[in-house]
N, CA, C and O of each residue as an XYZ file, in Angstrom:
432
protein
N     -10.112      1.479      7.509
C      -9.385      2.189      8.617
C      -8.896      3.567      8.055
O      -8.327      3.649      6.967
N      -9.136      4.584      8.813
C      -8.655      6.005      8.416
C      -7.301      6.195      9.029
O      -7.200      6.173     10.255
N      -6.243      6.381      8.259
C      -4.887      6.532      8.568
C      -4.524      8.070      8.087
O      -4.614      8.507      6.940
N      -4.098      8.761      9.253
C      -3.860     10.218      8.972
C      -2.392     10.655      9.720
O      -1.923     10.167     10.749
N      -1.838     11.702      8.892
C      -0.563     12.196      9.761
C      -0.889     13.212     10.743
O      -0.061     13.584     11.575
N      -2.146     13.704     10.669
C      -2.520     14.812     11.525
C      -3.170     14.340     12.949
O      -3.900     13.349     12.980
N      -2.930     14.947     13.898
C      -3.270     14.513     15.361
C      -4.922     14.622     15.566
O      -5.459     14.169     16.577
N      -5.561     15.180     14.647
C      -7.118     15.203     14.801
C      -7.564     14.861     13.463
O      -6.823     14.815     12.481
N      -8.907     14.604     13.472
C      -9.698     14.269     12.203
C     -10.780     15.487     12.148
O     -11.600     15.809     13.008
N     -10.552     16.009     10.996
C     -11.374     17.274     10.802
C     -12.730     17.002     10.585
O     -13.099     16.275      9.663
N     -13.630     17.633     11.513
C     -15.098     17.456     11.212
C     -15.480     16.176     12.048
O     -16.641     15.821     11.844
N     -14.831     15.462     12.870
C     -14.911     14.387     13.466
C     -14.494     14.402     14.876
O     -13.480     15.025     15.191
N     -15.215     13.747     15.782
C     -14.855     13.853     17.156
C     -14.142     12.623     17.658
O     -14.777     11.585     17.470
N     -12.976     12.494     18.251
C     -12.374     11.425     18.644
C     -12.894     11.085     20.139
O     -12.702     11.840     21.092
N     -13.600      9.808     20.220
C     -14.156      9.673     21.549
C     -13.313      8.621     22.472
O     -13.578      8.433     23.659
N     -12.310      7.990     21.801
C     -11.554      7.111     22.522
C     -10.107      6.869     21.964
O      -9.875      6.580     20.790
N      -9.154      7.023     22.952
C      -7.644      6.789     22.458
C      -7.243      5.463     23.082
O      -7.330      5.204     24.282
N      -6.775      4.620     22.089
C      -6.376      3.209     22.520
C      -4.839      3.092     22.773
O      -4.345      2.257     23.530
N      -4.161      3.987     22.083
C      -2.574      4.153     22.477
C      -1.746      3.810     21.162
O      -2.283      3.671     20.063
N      -0.445      3.695     21.383
C       0.419      3.610     20.245
C       0.349      2.277     19.479
O       0.393      1.279     20.198
N       0.261      2.102     18.334
C       0.273      1.151     17.384
C       1.476      1.355     16.323
O       1.847      2.462     15.933
N       1.961      0.272     15.966
C       3.085      0.280     14.997
C       3.235     -0.871     14.026
O       2.756     -1.964     14.329
N       3.897     -0.690     12.829
C       4.141     -1.785     12.140
C       5.507     -1.623     11.388
O       5.980     -0.510     11.156
N       6.061     -2.692     11.053
C       7.450     -2.558     10.566
C       7.495     -3.540      9.376
O       6.776     -4.539      9.407
N       8.318     -3.295      8.315
C       8.554     -4.046      7.086
C      10.094     -3.966      6.915
O      10.687     -2.889      6.982
N      10.742     -5.194      6.682
C      12.129     -5.013      6.321
C      12.104     -5.999      5.063
O      11.683     -7.153      5.141
N      12.544     -5.485      4.033
C      12.908     -6.045      2.797
C      14.272     -6.202      2.266
O      14.949     -5.177      2.196
N      14.747     -7.230      1.909
C      16.103     -7.377      1.126
C      16.136     -6.627     -0.133
O      15.180     -6.586     -0.908
N      17.408     -5.956     -0.344
C      17.614     -5.381     -1.798
C      18.748     -6.056     -2.207
O      19.872     -5.884     -1.737
N      18.408     -6.919     -3.194
C      19.640     -7.830     -3.879
C      20.683     -7.098     -4.385
O      20.648     -5.882     -4.574
N      21.596     -7.812     -4.602
C      22.942     -7.278     -5.142
C      22.838     -6.524     -6.552
O      23.590     -5.585     -6.814
N      21.937     -6.951     -7.379
C      21.795     -6.493     -8.715
C      21.131     -5.142     -8.563
O      21.483     -4.185     -9.253
N      20.180     -5.067     -7.667
C      19.449     -3.782     -7.545
C      20.423     -2.687     -6.962
O      20.447     -1.524     -7.366
N      21.240     -3.208     -5.943
C      22.266     -2.282     -5.384
C      23.238     -1.741     -6.406
O      23.604     -0.566     -6.419
N      23.635     -2.659     -7.259
C      24.538     -2.298     -8.317
C      24.137     -1.178     -9.307
O      24.898     -0.271     -9.645
N      22.835     -1.336     -9.746
C      22.154     -0.591    -10.731
C      21.771      0.747     -9.939
O      21.781      1.790    -10.593
N      21.452      0.798     -8.650
C      21.198      1.918     -7.994
C      22.557      2.755     -7.780
O      22.604      3.984     -7.736
N      23.589      1.936     -7.661
C      24.970      2.739     -7.535
C      25.189      3.519     -8.885
O      25.503      4.707     -8.950
N      24.970      2.641     -9.998
C      25.341      3.245    -11.336
C      24.352      4.636    -11.597
O      24.771      5.619    -12.207
N      23.071      4.542    -11.066
C      22.109      5.622    -11.288
C      22.639      6.846    -10.462
O      22.669      7.998    -10.896
N      23.068      6.437     -9.173
C      23.675      7.610     -8.342
C      24.888      8.424     -9.102
O      25.002      9.649     -9.130
N      25.657      7.583     -9.633
C      26.809      8.151    -10.491
C      26.283      8.990    -11.645
O      26.638     10.156    -11.821
N      25.406      8.332    -12.436
C      25.072      9.053    -13.801
C      23.832      9.986    -13.589
O      23.387     10.666    -14.514
N      23.297      9.988    -12.341
C      21.968     10.639    -12.135
C      20.762      9.917    -12.512
O      20.838      8.943    -13.261
N      19.705     10.311    -12.065
C      18.435      9.701    -12.343
C      17.826      8.850    -10.995
O      18.300      8.835     -9.859
N      16.778      8.244    -11.437
C      15.994      7.647    -10.323
C      16.283      6.127    -10.348
O      16.659      5.610    -11.400
N      16.140      5.491     -9.370
C      16.117      4.036     -8.946
C      14.842      3.404     -8.700
O      14.404      3.244     -7.561
N      14.176      3.006     -9.858
C      12.757      2.484     -9.980
C      12.839      1.138     -8.838
O      12.011      0.965     -7.944
N      13.674      0.520     -9.022
C      13.814     -0.815     -8.005
C      13.731     -0.429     -6.724
O      12.955     -1.045     -5.994
N      14.483      0.625     -6.214
C      14.540      1.112     -4.828
C      13.128      1.656     -4.557
O      12.580      1.376     -3.491
N      12.566      2.358     -5.398
C      11.359      3.168     -5.229
C      10.246      2.156     -5.090
O       9.339      2.320     -4.274
N      10.311      1.202     -5.820
C       9.211      0.220     -5.829
C       9.431     -0.750     -4.417
O       8.454     -1.237     -3.848
N      10.504     -0.914     -4.043
C      10.721     -1.637     -2.699
C      10.335     -0.632     -1.567
O       9.795     -1.084     -0.558
N      10.548      0.522     -1.664
C      10.182      1.393     -0.469
C       8.748      1.513     -0.547
O       8.187      1.309      0.530
N       8.061      1.765     -1.442
C       6.645      1.889     -1.509
C       5.993      0.461     -1.011
O       5.017      0.452     -0.261
N       6.477     -0.474     -1.384
C       5.934     -1.986     -0.999
C       6.199     -1.875      0.565
O       5.218     -2.062      1.284
N       7.375     -1.603      1.149
C       7.673     -1.622      2.431
C       6.792     -0.733      3.245
O       6.290     -1.186      4.273
N       6.566      0.491      2.871
C       5.739      1.510      3.264
C       4.234      0.865      3.547
O       3.631      0.930      4.618
N       3.810      0.275      2.420
C       2.471     -0.185      2.393
C       2.170     -1.396      3.538
O       1.162     -1.471      4.241
N       3.266     -2.275      3.530
C       3.221     -3.346      4.392
C       3.272     -2.812      5.915
O       2.516     -3.285      6.763
N       4.223     -1.784      6.214
C       4.100     -1.305      7.585
C       2.974     -0.490      8.019
O       2.631     -0.406      9.199
N       2.366      0.148      6.990
C       1.051      0.948      7.409
C      -0.056     -0.096      7.532
O      -0.906      0.136      8.391
N      -0.181     -1.222      6.800
C      -1.162     -2.249      6.931
C      -1.121     -3.014      8.150
O      -2.158     -3.377      8.705
N       0.178     -3.312      8.653
C       0.329     -4.003      9.883
C      -0.040     -3.076     11.122
O      -0.532     -3.527     12.157
N       0.236     -1.786     10.919
C      -0.107     -0.880     11.917
C      -1.662     -0.772     12.071
O      -2.257     -0.770     13.149
N      -2.206     -0.685     10.882
C      -3.730     -0.633     10.838
C      -4.400     -1.835     11.419
O      -5.389     -1.753     12.148
N      -3.829     -2.946     11.074
C      -4.295     -4.324     11.750
C      -4.162     -4.305     13.204
O      -5.056     -4.779     13.906
N      -3.283     -3.876     13.621
C      -2.929     -3.784     15.293
C      -4.162     -2.827     15.703
O      -4.927     -3.202     16.590
N      -4.336     -1.694     15.109
C      -5.180     -0.691     15.609
C      -6.634     -1.276     15.670
O      -7.380     -1.100     16.633
N      -6.985     -2.038     14.470
C      -8.246     -2.682     14.414
C      -8.533     -3.734     15.438
O      -9.647     -3.955     15.912
N      -7.440     -4.356     15.734
C      -7.499     -5.395     17.029
C      -7.842     -4.772     18.279
O      -8.430     -5.426     19.140
N      -7.517     -3.518     18.468
C      -7.718     -2.655     19.689
C      -9.424     -2.398     19.654
O     -10.043     -2.296     20.713
N     -10.077     -2.311     18.386
C     -11.249     -1.740     18.288
C     -11.252     -0.402     17.596
O     -12.342      0.157     17.477
N     -10.093      0.224     17.093
C      -9.982      1.544     16.648
C     -10.603      1.563     15.326
O     -10.750      0.517     14.694
N     -11.018      2.829     14.824
C     -11.282      2.860     13.418
C     -10.701      3.801     12.828
O     -11.204      4.327     11.835
N      -9.468      4.203     13.364
C      -8.540      5.216     12.680
C      -7.256      5.259     13.435
O      -7.181      4.895     14.608
N      -6.240      5.714     12.740
C      -4.828      6.024     13.416
C      -4.537      7.186     13.202
O      -4.527      7.491     12.010
N      -4.249      8.099     14.036
C      -3.958      9.646     13.803
C      -2.389      9.727     14.319
O      -1.788      8.854     14.944
N      -1.912     10.946     13.910
C      -0.545     11.334     14.098
C       0.472     10.110     13.627
O       1.288      9.628     14.412
N       0.347      9.720     12.428
C       1.161      8.653     11.829
C       2.435      9.219     11.455
O       2.494     10.269     10.815
N       3.587      8.494     11.868
C       4.921      8.929     11.575
C       5.551      7.620     10.881
O       5.466      6.495     11.375
N       6.258      7.952      9.546
C       6.833      7.010      8.902
C       8.486      7.119      9.074
O       9.014      8.224      8.947
N       9.159      6.127      9.320
C      10.772      6.194      9.416
C      11.141      5.138      8.340
O      10.590      4.062      8.106
N      12.221      5.723      7.739
C      12.961      4.746      6.755
C      14.444      4.787      7.116
O      15.100      5.807      7.330
N      14.946      3.307      7.156
C      16.319      3.022      7.574
C      16.767      1.991      6.568
O      15.981      1.381      5.843
N      18.061      1.833      6.564
C      18.988      0.852      6.011
C      19.600      0.017      7.031
O      20.146      0.519      8.013
N      19.526     -1.348      6.823
C      20.150     -2.085      7.949
C      21.268     -3.048      7.165
O      21.020     -3.650      6.120
N      22.459     -3.075      7.819
C      23.542     -3.850      6.927
C      24.491     -2.942      6.242
O      24.422     -1.716      6.155
N      25.532     -3.875      5.697
C      26.415     -2.775      4.889
C      26.735     -3.675      3.685
O      26.601     -4.898      3.667
N      27.160     -2.926      2.717
C      27.669     -3.650      1.307
C      26.398     -4.330      0.746
O      25.286     -3.833      0.927
N      26.596     -5.525      0.034
C      25.507     -6.051     -0.618
C      24.460     -6.726      0.268
O      23.535     -7.325     -0.280
N      24.537     -6.674      1.532
C      23.633     -7.140      2.359
C      22.678     -6.252      2.827
O      21.856     -6.634      3.660
N      22.676     -5.152      2.415
C      21.694     -4.044      2.777
C      20.161     -4.472      2.798
O      19.707     -5.157      1.881
N      19.430     -4.082      3.791
C      17.990     -4.280      3.899
C      17.389     -3.019      4.014
O      18.037     -2.066      4.444
N      16.117     -2.906      3.645
C      15.538     -1.655      3.590
C      14.351     -1.797      4.906
O      13.609     -2.779      4.880
N      14.236     -0.946      5.853
C      13.296     -0.918      6.900
C      12.398      0.301      6.744
O      12.813      1.430      6.484
N      11.055     -0.057      6.938
C      10.147      1.016      7.055
C       9.366      0.644      8.358
O       8.890     -0.475      8.546
N       9.273      1.745      9.292
C       8.437      1.544     10.413
C       7.334      2.595     10.387
O       7.673      3.698      9.959
N       6.159      2.445     10.746
C       5.138      3.224     10.874
C       4.512      3.160     12.281
O       4.294      2.109     12.883
N       4.212      4.566     12.802
C       3.714      4.423     14.231
C       2.579      5.511     14.219
O       2.587      6.422     13.392
N       1.724      5.389     15.057
C       0.694      6.243     15.199
C       0.048      5.928     16.531
O       0.468      5.106     17.345
N      -1.206      6.813     16.666
C      -2.164      6.499     17.861
C      -3.532      6.056     17.271
O      -4.156      6.660     16.400
N      -3.910      4.850     17.916
C      -5.087      4.238     17.528
C      -6.138      4.893     18.253
O      -6.007      5.106     19.458
N      -7.349      5.289     17.513
C      -8.389      6.160     18.150
C      -9.744      5.460     17.601
O      -9.755      4.690     16.640
N     -10.774      5.799     18.276
C     -12.190      5.706     17.798
C     -12.631      7.120     17.462
O     -12.244      8.074     18.136
N     -13.420      7.251     16.448
C     -13.932      8.479     16.269
C     -15.409      8.250     15.909
O     -15.817      7.139     15.570
N     -16.257      9.414     16.001
C     -17.646      9.225     15.627
C     -17.884     10.445     14.621
O     -17.153     11.435     14.608
N     -18.878     10.285     13.862
C     -19.379     11.327     13.000
C     -20.008     12.343     13.700
O     -20.487     13.304     13.098
């Protein structure tokens, strides 16, 4: 499944538009990760735990979106948009990633 952020596929012709497809992933970030991320924010640096969680959530959301597109008969998703959000407050924070795009069929 070809997944692109661009609205077209260079060198290919889109022959059918199936419509909007999306995928979401919500992952919990536990108290210890929150604590260590807060410490990193204070002293500087990157939070590897959060980066790993975000990459995982992004991959899940894109996979879910691609599976929905494949169920329609599409062989690509174009104009993909990724959104990142936090849900909750305090130690109950959760990370949400949503992916949406247009399912299409293209030919060579």
